[in-house]
KETOR-699750 format. One record per residue (C-alpha): residue in one letter; z, x, y. Coordinates in pm, whole numbers, padded with zeros to 5 digits, always signed. Layout:
REM residues N
AZXY/...
REM end
This chain:
REM residues 484
M+00008-00013-00005/S+00062+00287+00244/G-00260+00456+00159/L-00450+00122+00202/R-00242+00098+00561/R-00358+00454+00651/D-00696+00388+00537/F-00707+00085+00800/R-00528+00283+01098/D-00830+00533+01017/F-01065+00233+01040/A-00926+00084+01348/S-00948+00447+01542/I-01298+00508+01428/F-01400+00164+01543/G-01229+00197+01881/W-01402+00519+01956/A-01767+00381+01834/A-01669+00054+02076/V-01609+00295+02345/A-01905+00477+02300/V-02144+00168+02275/A-01974+00031+02599/A-01970+00324+02751/G-02372+00442+02649/Y-02512+00126+02777/W-02383+00170+03164/L-02465+00556+03149/A-02844+00423+03063/Y-02839+00200+03334/V-02711+00442+03563/L-02950+00710+03475/I-03257+00475+03502/A-03154+00221+03752/P-03187+00318+04173/V-02965+00198+04414/T-02954-00183+04460/T-02641-00199+04699/T-02710-00364+05029/D-02444-00175+05192/S-02581+00161+05055/H-02941+00102+05217/V-02825+00008+05546/Y-02527+00285+05591/N-02310+00424+05311/L-02615+00661+05169/A-02859+00605+05482/R-02650+00757+05707/L-02663+01093+05500/L-03039+01134+05530/I-03000+01039+05900/A-02717+01265+05956/E-02937+01562+05760/R-03221+01485+06070/G-02960+01479+06348/G-02646+01562+06237/L-02292+01467+06307/F-02224+01445+06619/G-02438+01327+06917/N-02683+01214+06676/S-02949+00965+06850/L-03065+00824+06509/W-02806+00608+06417/T-02855+00231+06346/N-02531+00061+06256/D-02183+00144+06313/H-02086+00117+06002/Q-02249+00477+05980/I-02059+00629+06217/V-01729+00450+06192/F-01647+00493+05820/P-01545+00829+05634/W-01775+00997+05417/S-01639+01218+05182/F-01742+01056+04836/D-02066+00913+05012/A-02169+01280+05082/L-02146+01384+04720/H-02512+01159+04664/L-02693+01406+04915/A-02836+01593+04671/L-02858+01293+04440/L-03097+01123+04708/E-03279+01473+04783/I-03424+01441+04458/G-03455+01055+04422/R-03283+00979+04106/V-02952+00897+03947/E-02833+00815+04282/N-02506+00614+04124/L-02377+00892+03915/P-02089+00927+04116/S-01934+00626+04054/F-01985+00664+03692/L-01832+00987+03693/C-01497+00858+03840/L-01530+00613+03560/L-01544+00884+03288/G-01264+01050+03524/I-01055+00707+03504/G-01120+00785+03146/L-00984+01072+03093/V-00627+01007+03273/T-00607+00687+03053/V-00664+00919+02750/Q-00369+01158+02852/L-00168+00899+02958/C-00160+00706+02588/R-00109+01070+02467/E+00216+01098+02636/Q+00352+00780+02482/G+00190+00827+02127/T-00091+00520+02116/S-00435+00470+02050/A-00661+00543+02367/P-00975+00305+02274/P-00779-00004+02304/A-00676+00118+02688/L-01033+00254+02764/L-01185-00087+02661/F-00937-00269+02853/L-01159-00124+03169/L-01481-00164+02983/A-01456-00502+02932/S-01339-00586+03364/P-01643-00673+03513/T-01552-00539+03870/V-01469-00206+03719/V-01789-00138+03536/F-02029-00299+03835/Q-01888-00035+04071/A-01915+00208+03804/S-02294+00194+03835/T-02335+00149+04180/S-02367+00405+04468/K-02095+00198+04668/N-01717+00377+04757/D-01475+00166+04591/L-01433+00307+04238/G-01422+00667+04384/T-01134+00587+04593/A-00964+00415+04293/F-01066+00719+04072/F-00902+00975+04359/A-00598+00769+04393/L-00539+00733+04059/A-00604+01130+03971/A-00341+01200+04300/F-00060+00964+04120/Y-00134+01126+03791/F-00112+01505+03925/L+00183+01397+04151/R+00373+01242+03845/R+00260+01590+03676/W+00448+01806+03899/A+00753+01562+03913/E+00759+01683+03567/S+00688+02021+03605/P+00813+02138+03948/G+00671+02524+03870/A+00336+02417+03753/R+00126+02472+04140/R-00162+02406+03918/W-00066+02007+03942/L-00004+02022+04297/A-00375+02177+04368/G-00513+01881+04183/F-00308+01674+04387/A-00426+01796+04704/I-00801+01782+04615/A-00721+01402+04532/L-00511+01344+04812/G-00807+01458+05062/M-01071+01249+04857/C-00862+00934+04829/A-00854+00956+05242/G-01204+01076+05307/A-01390+00807+05073/K-01305+00475+05265/S-01068+00394+05513/T-00845+00192+05313/G-00775+00537+05109/L-00594+00619+05456/A-00300+00379+05367/I-00293+00487+05023/A-00270+00824+05071/L+00024+00757+05315/L+00195+00606+04979/L+00110+00896+04801/L+00277+01160+05054/V+00573+00932+05086/A+00603+00944+04702/G+00560+01332+04701/A+00795+01382+04991/W+01053+01192+04778/I+01040+01401+04467/G+00985+01730+04696/A+01322+01618+04867/R+01507+01614+04530/R+01335+01974+04411/G+01468+02128+04796/W+01314+02347+05065/R+01063+02558+04888/A+00931+02212+04674/I+00911+02023+05038/V+00668+02325+05195/E+00452+02393+04905/F+00394+02022+04912/G+00339+01974+05270/A+00104+02294+05294/A-00093+02175+04950/S-00100+01810+05119/A-00217+01932+05453/V-00515+02173+05331/G-00633+01897+05115/L-00683+01640+05393/L-00837+01920+05610/L-01105+02011+05367/W-01156+01663+05205/G-01018+01390+05398/S-01334+01343+05633/V-01193+01496+05918/E-01508+01509+06126/T-01591+01142+06117/Y-01238+01100+06281/L-01301+01347+06575/N-01647+01175+06585/N-01525+00845+06641/R-01255+00975+06911/V-01580+01166+07095/L-01732+00860+07041/F-01541+00576+07109/G-01184+00726+07213/A-01042+00606+06919/W-00963+00761+06583/M-01067+00484+06397/G-01385+00359+06556/P-01408+00056+06816/A-01109-00146+06889/D-01308-00454+06795/F-01479-00313+06543/V-01127-00239+06346/Q-00997-00550+06450/R-01267-00785+06339/H-01220-00578+05977/G-00830-00597+05935/N-00593-00886+05895/P-00466-01034+06243/D-00195-01241+06119/G+00088-00960+06025/L+00276-01085+05708/R+00127-01456+05734/G-00187-01293+05683/G-00072-01081+05403/L+00072-01363+05206/A-00226-01556+05247/N-00444-01293+05136/A-00233-01252+04822/V-00301-01574+04720/R-00631-01586+04757/Y-00665-01272+04565/G-00487-01445+04282/F-00724-01765+04312/N-01041-01563+04322/S-00897-01395+04010/L-00873-01756+03798/G-01253-01685+03624/T-01426-01452+03379/G-01644-01268+03587/L-01898-01382+03345/E-02018-01754+03544/S-02395-01819+03562/E-02496-01859+03916/A-02495-02239+03897/L-02133-02301+03745/A-02021-01996+03959/R-02186-02266+04292/D-02017-02535+04164/Y-01647-02390+04006/R-01598-02160+04352/G-01635-02448+04570/W-01344-02622+04356/L-01143-02285+04311/T-01186-02240+04731/A-01061-02643+04785/A-00736-02597+04574/C-00640-02250+04736/S-00703-02427+05072/R-00476-02709+04982/V-00167-02473+04865/L-00194-02242+05192/A-00231-02564+05371/G+00113-02619+05217/L+00230-02319+05277/G+00117-02300+05656/L-00095-02081+05591/D-00448-02190+05579/R-00635-02002+05845/A-00412-01697+05842/G-00544-01347+05725/F-00898-01367+05782/A-01118-01083+05836/A-01313-01177+06181/V-01662-01047+06041/T-01612-01312+05759/A-01431-01609+05869/D-01678-01873+05920/D-01758-01784+05566/T-01464-01918+05342/K-01569-01981+05024/F-01501-01761+04724/L-01792-01525+04550/L-01802-01588+04192/G-02024-01475+03894/A-02136-01177+03715/H-02266-00955+04023/E-02152-00643+04234/V-02012-00851+04511/A-01933-01147+04351/S-01770-01062+04018/N-01367-01052+03973/Y-01187-00867+03710/G-01272-01084+03439/L-00983-01225+03134/V-00833-00841+03109/G-00744-00912+03457/L-00564-01226+03422/A-00393-01086+03149/A-00312-00761+03315/L-00142-00929+03569/P+00190-01037+03343/L+00208-00751+03125/A+00196-00518+03479/V+00518-00745+03589/A+00648-00738+03256/S+00615-00331+03259/L+00811-00305+03550/W+01189-00337+03362/R+01123-00017+03223/I+01081+00197+03606/R+01394+00368+03563/S+01289+00541+03239/R+01010+00688+03394/D+00780+00532+03198/A+00456+00559+03278/A+00319+00205+03246/A+00611+00127+03483/Q+00519+00347+03723/L+00126+00237+03695/A+00232-00119+03804/A+00477-00001+04080/F+00172+00214+04233/G-00078-00112+04197/F+00154-00318+04359/A+00233-00105+04607/I-00153-00064+04714/L-00237-00437+04666/A+00050-00526+04921/V-00085-00240+05166/L-00422-00362+05146/C-00337-00745+05170/L-00121-00649+05471/G-00389-00435+05645/A-00723-00571+05566/G-00882-00894+05657/W-00941-01148+05372/Q-01354-01155+05315/K-01552-01330+05050/F-01657-00990+04871/G-01310-00821+04904/M-01259-00824+04517/R-01411-00495+04458/L-01187-00377+04736/L-00883-00409+04555/L-01000-00157+04275/P-00745+00068+04424/A-00488-00155+04305/A-00643-00296+04013/V-00723+00003+03826/P-00328+00113+03784/I-00253-00217+03710/L-00510-00262+03421/L-00381+00078+03282/S-00015-00050+03315/A-00108-00333+03107/A-00335-00132+02814/L-00017+00120+02780/V+00208-00214+02716/T-00080-00332+02496/G-00123-00042+02353/R+00231+00014+02203/W+00228-00296+02078/L-00058-00283+01903/E+00022+00106+01742/P+00152-00023+01474/R-00065-00277+01369/P-00386-00133+01245/R-00545-00471+01152/L-00482-00656+01474/R-00612-00371+01679/T-00954-00373+01542/A-00969-00722+01599/I-00806-00702+01953/Q-01085-00425+02012/A-01372-00646+01866/V-01279-00875+02121/L-01244-00647+02386/L-01622-00501+02312/L-01736-00851+02284/L-01644-00898+02638/A-01749-00567+02758/L-02112-00597+02608/A-02142-00941+02785/V-02119-00832+03141/P-02437-00701+03139/V-02616-00965+02953/C-02454-01266+03165/S-02489-00984+03451/W-02749-01113+03741/N-02885-00768+03785/R-02725-00543+03561/G-02890-00652+03221/P-03148-00437+02988/A-03441-00620+03163/Y-03365-00471+03469/I-03351-00135+03256/A-03661-00163+03173/W-03806-00300+03523/A-03621+00023+03660/L-03855+00231+03429/R-04180-00038+03499/D-04115-00022+03945/R-03784+00165+04051/Q-03873+00095+04405/Q-03944-00272+04345/V-03578-00298+04127/A-03397-00099+04426/M-03481-00360+04686/Q-03446-00707+04449/E-03135-00804+04640/R-03404-00842+04927/L-03725-00889+04786/P-03887-00989+05097/L-03813-00684+05267/F-04024-00500+04933/A-04337-00657+05056/E-04275-00548+05428/W-04223-00184+05296/K-04542-00178+05115/G-04742-00283+05433/V-04598-00068+05656/H-04689+00188+05379/A-05048+00058+05350/L-05051+00040+05734/A-04925+00413+05763/K-05184+00531+05526/S-05483+00360+05657/P-05757+00607+05829/S-05728+00394+06141/V-05351+00517+06212/Q-05317+00836+06326/G-04958+00722+06379/C-04634+00557+06297/A-04287+00518+06341/V-04054+00274+06224/L-03758+00136+06459/L-03510-00030+06241/G-03232-00256+06342/P-02873-00294+06292/N-02901-00493+05925/D-03235-00311+05812/W-03263-00131+05505/A-03261+00226+05658/L-03257+00404+05362/P-03621+00314+05141/Y-03753+00459+05454/L-03562+00817+05477/Q-03613+00878+05092/D-04010+00876+05173/S-04205+01193+05145/D-04534+00999+05201/P-04508+00953+05487/H-04239+01139+05600/W-04072+00873+05862/
REM end
């Protein structure tokens, strides 16, 4: 009997790793073949890199959108070489997913449990894998926040090992430099590190402060904040720009946003377009009734989307939520907090995730596409739940195999149900990469082709493109023939 159980335990492990390879392998194939499809990247995230390459950062007159100037760009800058070759532009986000996976494996090894269930937990979450296959910076911020947490935790356990402090400094700087909200997360990490250092003595405090300062200066996108100061007289950008994206109602707005994110999580993340259209209307109305009862109905909205309050739902990179695993993760992460005093990894991850969630709800105004903005909080919460589940499944190999099979089915359902991540899109990208790149706004593809045809006409001696604030700049900036 013991031999049979050992054999099944081995089968559960082999099956789990095979399932991880299949699910992750699909997204690797997508990333290697598919182009940039995200509107934000075409307008500012990546477009600004090529604009800065032509005119520099300071004193550049070629900018077409305030977002190109205001937001930090440490993570976006990793895409520059890929933009030059015109391939695998989504790879940095996928590498961040692999980095999260490596941290997950280490945490599972620490507690003596199998890693595949925890990895499948991540791969079954729609928003996680959608953002791992895009060129946006949300998963990058989440990865660097998690890495900083992990290095800080290891430094607390082994204060003499300065390699952990060096890793923390790099991750801290990249977290702060990847996205504006990363600054608040970096502040949380600095407070936690200072508290750990204070318990170790003045020498640890000095080492921690020096490492953190170097990390922030080298990787914290300091130059973009300096440019904001020069252009707008404020480190974060124009005052009205900051106000339009922030939460104007303080604690009331933070509570209202937490309720909205909770309601917006009540879905599978796999809804069809038709189902999502009907369900999200009902969900928005239900949330509004609850908020009205609490006197918070209009609190917390970002001014940029205050007139469009309906939730987004469905299997799309800007509309999805964290799926069934996200729903399961919330109570499991809360339950793990009771072990916080024992320095349990799951409890510490949950505390870290909920602290980030509180900061994001209080600081950022609610926007209809805001679920991806929660990734720095969602990833540690998901991992906390995965670690708790892993401890329970470890002595039950049959049940572990069954749970892994369910998670694999959920992970494979994400691209199948997706509006623009399915196998058909990979095949389409092989046939017409540029059309897939612009499929979110197909009329622009016809416009782009028309401008190309005009520019190459023998009767045209020269041609220039004038782009407005919301125009897709990246397709023109990547052109080599003609070179605009």
